[in-house]
Backbone as CSV, one residue per row, in Angstrom:
resi,resn,N_x,N_y,N_z,CA_x,CA_y,CA_z,C_x,C_y,C_z
1,MET,76.291,156.438,77.880,74.875,156.441,77.656,74.166,156.379,79.013
2,THR,73.134,157.177,79.166,72.385,157.183,80.420,71.114,156.359,80.290
3,ASP,70.631,155.913,81.424,69.354,155.220,81.514,68.446,156.058,82.388
4,VAL,67.212,156.270,81.949,66.248,157.057,82.708,65.089,156.142,83.093
5,PHE,64.777,156.137,84.380,63.659,155.359,84.896,62.620,156.326,85.445
6,ARG,61.400,156.190,84.993,60.306,157.041,85.475,59.525,156.255,86.528
7,LEU,59.405,156.838,87.708,58.773,156.176,88.845,57.479,156.885,89.214
8,ASP,56.368,156.187,89.153,55.074,156.736,89.579,54.957,156.500,91.078
9,LEU,55.015,157.568,91.840,55.002,157.472,93.291,53.762,158.133,93.889
10,SER,52.688,158.191,93.120,51.494,158.940,93.520,50.859,158.467,94.813
11,ASP,50.857,157.195,95.070,50.196,156.709,96.285,51.196,156.146,97.297
12,LYS,52.439,156.577,97.186,53.494,156.041,98.058,53.869,157.052,99.137
13,ASP,54.215,156.532,100.316,54.633,157.418,101.397,56.120,157.738,101.274
14,CYS,56.587,158.654,102.103,57.980,159.112,102.023,58.969,157.982,102.269
15,GLU,58.644,157.055,103.138,59.548,155.935,103.418,59.728,155.065,102.178
16,PHE,58.656,154.831,101.434,58.744,154.049,100.201,59.620,154.769,99.183
17,VAL,59.433,156.083,99.048,60.240,156.876,98.108,61.714,156.766,98.479
18,LYS,62.015,156.936,99.764,63.399,156.839,100.234,63.978,155.450,99.942
19,ASP,63.225,154.413,100.270,63.703,153.047,100.029,63.948,152.786,98.542
20,THR,63.081,153.320,97.694,63.233,153.140,96.246,64.502,153.813,95.743
21,LEU,64.722,155.055,96.160,65.923,155.772,95.728,67.177,155.125,96.299
22,ASP,67.089,154.653,97.546,68.225,153.924,98.137,68.561,152.701,97.289
23,GLY,67.528,151.998,96.830,67.732,150.809,96.002,68.455,151.131,94.709
24,PHE,68.088,152.235,94.079,68.790,152.636,92.854,70.237,152.979,93.159
25,CYS,70.477,153.697,94.248,71.847,154.076,94.604,72.710,152.859,94.883
26,GLN,72.176,151.951,95.663,72.972,150.814,96.092,73.047,149.722,95.029
27,GLY,72.026,149.567,94.218,71.996,148.498,93.228,72.654,148.835,91.908
28,ALA,72.763,150.109,91.583,73.292,150.513,90.275,74.733,150.053,90.068
29,SER,75.513,150.028,91.142,76.926,149.669,90.999,77.114,148.225,90.529
30,LYS,76.132,147.372,90.794,76.212,145.979,90.325,76.239,145.906,88.805
31,TYR,75.764,146.964,88.165,75.672,146.999,86.704,76.623,148.029,86.101
32,GLY,77.609,148.485,86.911,78.575,149.466,86.427,77.950,150.838,86.217
33,ARG,76.913,151.147,86.989,76.195,152.415,86.853,76.205,153.153,88.191
34,LYS,75.854,154.425,88.138,75.664,155.209,89.355,74.517,156.176,89.126
35,LEU,73.849,156.543,90.207,72.753,157.502,90.148,73.357,158.893,90.033
36,VAL,73.033,159.612,88.950,73.639,160.924,88.722,72.642,162.072,88.809
37,GLU,71.343,161.765,88.708,70.362,162.852,88.724,68.988,162.311,89.103
38,ILE,68.254,163.121,89.846,66.858,162.847,90.166,66.065,164.040,89.658
39,ARG,65.023,163.775,88.862,64.213,164.851,88.277,62.765,164.711,88.737
40,GLY,62.112,165.843,88.876,60.689,165.815,89.208,60.102,167.203,89.191
41,ARG,58.798,167.247,89.178,58.120,168.529,89.295,58.293,169.064,90.705
42,ARG,58.033,170.340,90.876,58.281,171.033,92.147,57.670,170.287,93.341
43,ALA,56.440,169.797,93.230,55.781,169.122,94.360,56.568,167.897,94.818
44,MET,57.070,167.112,93.877,57.830,165.920,94.246,59.203,166.286,94.803
45,ILE,59.820,167.303,94.256,61.126,167.733,94.764,60.965,168.255,96.190
46,ASP,59.895,169.000,96.442,59.629,169.476,97.805,59.380,168.302,98.744
47,ARG,58.703,167.279,98.247,58.454,166.074,99.045,59.776,165.387,99.398
48,LEU,60.682,165.329,98.453,62.008,164.766,98.717,62.758,165.591,99.756
49,ALA,62.683,166.901,99.613,63.405,167.800,100.511,62.879,167.711,101.938
50,SER,61.623,167.310,102.100,61.040,167.226,103.435,61.476,165.974,104.191
51,GLN,62.137,165.052,103.513,62.601,163.822,104.155,63.862,164.091,104.967
52,PRO,64.060,163.305,106.014,65.315,163.438,106.772,66.511,163.200,105.862
53,LYS,67.532,164.014,106.008,68.687,163.928,105.112,69.726,162.908,105.583
54,GLU,69.749,162.602,106.864,70.764,161.686,107.382,70.641,160.302,106.764
55,GLY,71.753,159.788,106.331,71.796,158.428,105.835,71.268,158.227,104.427
56,ARG,71.006,159.298,103.705,70.524,159.139,102.331,71.725,158.958,101.405
57,PRO,71.838,157.820,100.742,72.980,157.640,99.841,72.883,158.531,98.607
58,TYR,71.715,159.062,98.306,71.548,159.933,97.147,71.672,161.403,97.523
59,GLU,72.209,161.669,98.707,72.350,163.037,99.210,73.175,163.931,98.280
60,ASP,74.188,163.384,97.646,75.071,164.171,96.776,74.646,164.148,95.313
61,VAL,73.515,163.544,95.016,73.019,163.452,93.643,72.298,164.748,93.288
62,GLU,72.514,165.212,92.069,71.849,166.432,91.610,70.338,166.198,91.530
63,ILE,69.586,167.112,92.135,68.130,167.047,92.100,67.642,168.241,91.283
64,VAL,66.873,167.945,90.233,66.495,168.951,89.251,64.976,169.057,89.171
65,VAL,64.482,170.290,89.205,63.061,170.515,88.944,62.873,170.467,87.436
66,ALA,62.031,169.535,86.975,61.810,169.349,85.537,60.389,168.851,85.315
67,ASP,59.895,169.048,84.119,58.558,168.568,83.772,58.659,167.109,83.358
68,THR,58.263,166.231,84.248,58.300,164.801,83.971,57.006,164.321,83.329
69,GLY,56.058,165.220,83.184,54.783,164.872,82.572,53.699,164.534,83.578
70,PHE,54.100,164.246,84.807,53.149,163.850,85.836,53.567,164.464,87.168
71,ASP,52.584,164.904,87.953,52.887,165.597,89.211,53.627,164.747,90.233
72,GLU,53.288,163.491,90.363,53.867,162.670,91.418,54.798,161.595,90.863
73,THR,55.609,162.024,89.919,56.556,161.125,89.269,57.975,161.654,89.464
74,LEU,58.886,160.746,89.702,60.304,161.083,89.707,60.983,160.321,88.578
75,GLU,61.997,160.923,88.026,62.857,160.236,87.062,64.221,160.105,87.707
76,VAL,64.765,158.919,87.652,66.134,158.711,88.132,67.006,158.430,86.908
77,VAL,68.162,159.052,86.894,69.079,158.930,85.754,70.337,158.207,86.233
78,LEU,70.626,157.106,85.561,71.838,156.327,85.849,72.816,156.499,84.696
79,ALA,74.099,156.576,85.031,75.140,156.710,84.012,76.266,155.723,84.329
80,PRO,77.082,155.419,83.330,78.209,154.513,83.575,79.158,155.097,84.628
81,THR,79.770,154.234,85.401,80.715,154.696,86.417,82.044,155.089,85.802
82,CYS,82.350,154.609,84.613,83.626,154.930,83.949,83.455,156.092,83.010
């Protein structure tokens, strides 16, 4: 079973977005979960792509352009590690 978290990042800078996604990547394992997908509308995905790639723990996570219902929202999907 997956868990989906919708994040409103409308007034957040790129560093906050990076720190938030890092937190999901690093914290999910405490609960037997892993980050498997990041979803967002094109504008948010482009915003993610504009960030420096070095050191991003979510670098290998699938990033999908999807209608999240809001322009500046990302959805993070966590799934069991087993």
